[in-house]
Structure formats: structure tokens, C-alpha cells
MARBADREN-935289 format. One record per residue (C-alpha): residue in three letters; chain; x, y, z. Coordinates in steps of 0.5 Angstrom, whole numbers. Example, Ala and Ser with C-alpha at 12.3 -4.5 7.8 and 13.67 -1.06 7.14 Angstrom:
<pakols>
<pakol><residu>ALA</residu><chaine>A</chaine><u>25</u><v>-9</v><w>16</w></pakol>
<pakol><residu>SER</residu><chaine>A</chaine><u>27</u><v>-2</v><w>14</w></pakol>
</pakols>
This chain:
<pakols>
<pakol><residu>MET</residu><chaine>A</chaine><u>-216</u><v>141</v><w>7</w></pakol>
<pakol><residu>LYS</residu><chaine>A</chaine><u>-216</u><v>139</v><w>0</w></pakol>
<pakol><residu>ILE</residu><chaine>A</chaine><u>-217</u><v>132</v><w>1</w></pakol>
<pakol><residu>ARG</residu><chaine>A</chaine><u>-222</u><v>133</v><w>6</w></pakol>
<pakol><residu>LEU</residu><chaine>A</chaine><u>-226</u><v>138</v><w>0</w></pakol>
<pakol><residu>ALA</residu><chaine>A</chaine><u>-225</u><v>132</v><w>-5</w></pakol>
<pakol><residu>MET</residu><chaine>A</chaine><u>-228</u><v>127</v><w>0</w></pakol>
<pakol><residu>PHE</residu><chaine>A</chaine><u>-234</u><v>131</v><w>1</w></pakol>
<pakol><residu>ALA</residu><chaine>A</chaine><u>-235</u><v>133</v><w>-6</w></pakol>
<pakol><residu>GLY</residu><chaine>A</chaine><u>-235</u><v>125</v><w>-8</w></pakol>
<pakol><residu>ILE</residu><chaine>A</chaine><u>-240</u><v>124</v><w>-2</w></pakol>
<pakol><residu>VAL</residu><chaine>A</chaine><u>-244</u><v>129</v><w>-5</w></pakol>
<pakol><residu>ALA</residu><chaine>A</chaine><u>-244</u><v>126</v><w>-12</w></pakol>
<pakol><residu>LEU</residu><chaine>A</chaine><u>-245</u><v>119</v><w>-10</w></pakol>
<pakol><residu>THR</residu><chaine>A</chaine><u>-251</u><v>121</v><w>-6</w></pakol>
<pakol><residu>SER</residu><chaine>A</chaine><u>-254</u><v>125</v><w>-11</w></pakol>
<pakol><residu>VAL</residu><chaine>A</chaine><u>-253</u><v>119</v><w>-16</w></pakol>
<pakol><residu>VAL</residu><chaine>A</chaine><u>-256</u><v>114</v><w>-11</w></pakol>
<pakol><residu>TYR</residu><chaine>A</chaine><u>-262</u><v>118</v><w>-10</w></pakol>
<pakol><residu>ALA</residu><chaine>A</chaine><u>-263</u><v>120</v><w>-18</w></pakol>
<pakol><residu>ALA</residu><chaine>A</chaine><u>-263</u><v>113</v><w>-19</w></pakol>
<pakol><residu>LYS</residu><chaine>A</chaine><u>-267</u><v>111</v><w>-14</w></pakol>
<pakol><residu>SER</residu><chaine>A</chaine><u>-273</u><v>116</v><w>-16</w></pakol>
<pakol><residu>ALA</residu><chaine>A</chaine><u>-272</u><v>114</v><w>-23</w></pakol>
<pakol><residu>LYS</residu><chaine>A</chaine><u>-274</u><v>107</v><w>-21</w></pakol>
<pakol><residu>THR</residu><chaine>A</chaine><u>-280</u><v>109</v><w>-18</w></pakol>
<pakol><residu>ASP</residu><chaine>A</chaine><u>-283</u><v>115</v><w>-22</w></pakol>
<pakol><residu>GLY</residu><chaine>A</chaine><u>-288</u><v>112</v><w>-27</w></pakol>
<pakol><residu>VAL</residu><chaine>A</chaine><u>-288</u><v>105</v><w>-25</w></pakol>
<pakol><residu>THR</residu><chaine>A</chaine><u>-294</u><v>106</v><w>-19</w></pakol>
<pakol><residu>SER</residu><chaine>A</chaine><u>-298</u><v>112</v><w>-17</w></pakol>
<pakol><residu>PRO</residu><chaine>A</chaine><u>-298</u><v>115</v><w>-10</w></pakol>
<pakol><residu>PRO</residu><chaine>A</chaine><u>-302</u><v>111</v><w>-6</w></pakol>
<pakol><residu>ASN</residu><chaine>A</chaine><u>-307</u><v>117</v><w>-4</w></pakol>
<pakol><residu>VAL</residu><chaine>A</chaine><u>-308</u><v>119</v><w>-11</w></pakol>
<pakol><residu>THR</residu><chaine>A</chaine><u>-312</u><v>113</v><w>-14</w></pakol>
<pakol><residu>VAL</residu><chaine>A</chaine><u>-317</u><v>113</v><w>-20</w></pakol>
<pakol><residu>PRO</residu><chaine>A</chaine><u>-324</u><v>110</v><w>-18</w></pakol>
<pakol><residu>ALA</residu><chaine>A</chaine><u>-324</u><v>103</v><w>-21</w></pakol>
<pakol><residu>VAL</residu><chaine>A</chaine><u>-328</u><v>102</v><w>-27</w></pakol>
<pakol><residu>THR</residu><chaine>A</chaine><u>-331</u><v>95</v><w>-29</w></pakol>
<pakol><residu>ASN</residu><chaine>A</chaine><u>-335</u><v>98</v><w>-36</w></pakol>
<pakol><residu>SER</residu><chaine>A</chaine><u>-336</u><v>103</v><w>-40</w></pakol>
<pakol><residu>GLU</residu><chaine>A</chaine><u>-342</u><v>105</v><w>-37</w></pakol>
<pakol><residu>ASP</residu><chaine>A</chaine><u>-339</u><v>106</v><w>-30</w></pakol>
<pakol><residu>ALA</residu><chaine>A</chaine><u>-333</u><v>110</v><w>-34</w></pakol>
<pakol><residu>GLY</residu><chaine>A</chaine><u>-339</u><v>115</v><w>-36</w></pakol>
<pakol><residu>SER</residu><chaine>A</chaine><u>-341</u><v>115</v><w>-30</w></pakol>
<pakol><residu>VAL</residu><chaine>A</chaine><u>-334</u><v>117</v><w>-26</w></pakol>
<pakol><residu>ARG</residu><chaine>A</chaine><u>-332</u><v>121</v><w>-32</w></pakol>
<pakol><residu>ALA</residu><chaine>A</chaine><u>-339</u><v>125</v><w>-31</w></pakol>
<pakol><residu>GLU</residu><chaine>A</chaine><u>-338</u><v>126</v><w>-23</w></pakol>
<pakol><residu>GLY</residu><chaine>A</chaine><u>-331</u><v>128</v><w>-24</w></pakol>
<pakol><residu>GLU</residu><chaine>A</chaine><u>-333</u><v>133</v><w>-29</w></pakol>
<pakol><residu>LYS</residu><chaine>A</chaine><u>-339</u><v>135</v><w>-24</w></pakol>
<pakol><residu>ARG</residu><chaine>A</chaine><u>-333</u><v>136</v><w>-19</w></pakol>
<pakol><residu>PHE</residu><chaine>A</chaine><u>-328</u><v>140</v><w>-23</w></pakol>
<pakol><residu>ARG</residu><chaine>A</chaine><u>-334</u><v>145</v><w>-24</w></pakol>
<pakol><residu>ALA</residu><chaine>A</chaine><u>-335</u><v>146</v><w>-17</w></pakol>
<pakol><residu>ASN</residu><chaine>A</chaine><u>-328</u><v>146</v><w>-15</w></pakol>
<pakol><residu>CYS</residu><chaine>A</chaine><u>-323</u><v>148</v><w>-20</w></pakol>
<pakol><residu>SER</residu><chaine>A</chaine><u>-328</u><v>152</v><w>-26</w></pakol>
<pakol><residu>ARG</residu><chaine>A</chaine><u>-328</u><v>158</v><w>-21</w></pakol>
<pakol><residu>CYS</residu><chaine>A</chaine><u>-320</u><v>159</v><w>-23</w></pakol>
<pakol><residu>HIS</residu><chaine>A</chaine><u>-319</u><v>154</v><w>-29</w></pakol>
<pakol><residu>ALA</residu><chaine>A</chaine><u>-322</u><v>153</v><w>-36</w></pakol>
<pakol><residu>ALA</residu><chaine>A</chaine><u>-323</u><v>147</v><w>-39</w></pakol>
<pakol><residu>PRO</residu><chaine>A</chaine><u>-317</u><v>142</v><w>-38</w></pakol>
<pakol><residu>HIS</residu><chaine>A</chaine><u>-312</u><v>141</v><w>-43</w></pakol>
<pakol><residu>LYS</residu><chaine>A</chaine><u>-309</u><v>134</v><w>-44</w></pakol>
<pakol><residu>PHE</residu><chaine>A</chaine><u>-303</u><v>132</v><w>-41</w></pakol>
<pakol><residu>PRO</residu><chaine>A</chaine><u>-300</u><v>126</v><w>-39</w></pakol>
<pakol><residu>PRO</residu><chaine>A</chaine><u>-303</u><v>122</v><w>-32</w></pakol>
<pakol><residu>ARG</residu><chaine>A</chaine><u>-297</u><v>122</v><w>-29</w></pakol>
<pakol><residu>MET</residu><chaine>A</chaine><u>-297</u><v>130</v><w>-29</w></pakol>
<pakol><residu>MET</residu><chaine>A</chaine><u>-304</u><v>131</v><w>-28</w></pakol>
<pakol><residu>ARG</residu><chaine>A</chaine><u>-303</u><v>127</v><w>-22</w></pakol>
<pakol><residu>THR</residu><chaine>A</chaine><u>-298</u><v>132</v><w>-20</w></pakol>
<pakol><residu>PHE</residu><chaine>A</chaine><u>-302</u><v>138</v><w>-22</w></pakol>
<pakol><residu>ILE</residu><chaine>A</chaine><u>-308</u><v>135</v><w>-18</w></pakol>
<pakol><residu>ARG</residu><chaine>A</chaine><u>-304</u><v>134</v><w>-12</w></pakol>
<pakol><residu>HIS</residu><chaine>A</chaine><u>-301</u><v>140</v><w>-11</w></pakol>
<pakol><residu>MET</residu><chaine>A</chaine><u>-308</u><v>144</v><w>-12</w></pakol>
<pakol><residu>ARG</residu><chaine>A</chaine><u>-311</u><v>139</v><w>-7</w></pakol>
<pakol><residu>VAL</residu><chaine>A</chaine><u>-307</u><v>143</v><w>-1</w></pakol>
<pakol><residu>ARG</residu><chaine>A</chaine><u>-309</u><v>150</v><w>-4</w></pakol>
<pakol><residu>ALA</residu><chaine>A</chaine><u>-316</u><v>149</v><w>-5</w></pakol>
<pakol><residu>THR</residu><chaine>A</chaine><u>-318</u><v>144</v><w>0</w></pakol>
<pakol><residu>ILE</residu><chaine>A</chaine><u>-321</u><v>139</v><w>-5</w></pakol>
<pakol><residu>THR</residu><chaine>A</chaine><u>-322</u><v>132</v><w>-1</w></pakol>
<pakol><residu>ASP</residu><chaine>A</chaine><u>-319</u><v>126</v><w>-3</w></pakol>
<pakol><residu>GLU</residu><chaine>A</chaine><u>-325</u><v>123</v><w>-6</w></pakol>
<pakol><residu>ASP</residu><chaine>A</chaine><u>-326</u><v>129</v><w>-10</w></pakol>
<pakol><residu>MET</residu><chaine>A</chaine><u>-319</u><v>129</v><w>-13</w></pakol>
<pakol><residu>ARG</residu><chaine>A</chaine><u>-320</u><v>122</v><w>-15</w></pakol>
<pakol><residu>TYR</residu><chaine>A</chaine><u>-326</u><v>124</v><w>-19</w></pakol>
<pakol><residu>ILE</residu><chaine>A</chaine><u>-323</u><v>130</v><w>-22</w></pakol>
<pakol><residu>LEU</residu><chaine>A</chaine><u>-316</u><v>126</v><w>-24</w></pakol>
<pakol><residu>ALA</residu><chaine>A</chaine><u>-321</u><v>120</v><w>-27</w></pakol>
<pakol><residu>TYR</residu><chaine>A</chaine><u>-324</u><v>126</v><w>-31</w></pakol>
<pakol><residu>MET</residu><chaine>A</chaine><u>-318</u><v>130</v><w>-33</w></pakol>
<pakol><residu>THR</residu><chaine>A</chaine><u>-314</u><v>123</v><w>-35</w></pakol>
<pakol><residu>GLN</residu><chaine>A</chaine><u>-320</u><v>120</v><w>-40</w></pakol>
</pakols>
């Protein structure tokens, strides 16, 4: 009985180590496929993307949230993905808001 329990604990520990190592490799290296920032080629495009993102932030987010604080882009992606589900924000709105909040 003790041997089975020790084997089970070892398997669980090994599985969690492998999973943690796998997720550590992918975290921060690539963004999720459904959360991409609109492509910007020059500073004029960057300004228009930011303005559009600010407009969409005010339309969708400002009812409940104040002006955005500066967080790392990875954290912002997570916040926006969670709010997309809760606030039924479209994928396009989410991209523009992410661009606004990370620039």
C-alpha cells in the first residue's frame, strides 16, 4: 500500500514538473493566436491605431474602468482576454484596445 502511494505521488510530481517546464517555455515567447495587435508600419499608422483603440476603450471599458494603468503587455493580454468574455467585446475591439493599452 505504501509503495503504491509513493509511486502515485512520484507520478503526480513528475507530471507537474513536466507541465510547468512546458508552460515556462511558451510563456512570453508568443502571443495567443486570437490576441494580436494590428500591424503598424509607421508612426502615422501607430497614432491612428492608438486613437481607434482609445475610442473603443471609451465605448466598451470606461463604463466600469478608469483610464488604463501601465502593465506589461503580457498582463494586458490576459486582462483583455478575460474581459472580452465578460463584456462581450468583439475580437477586433479587443485588438485595438490591446494596442492602445500597450503603447
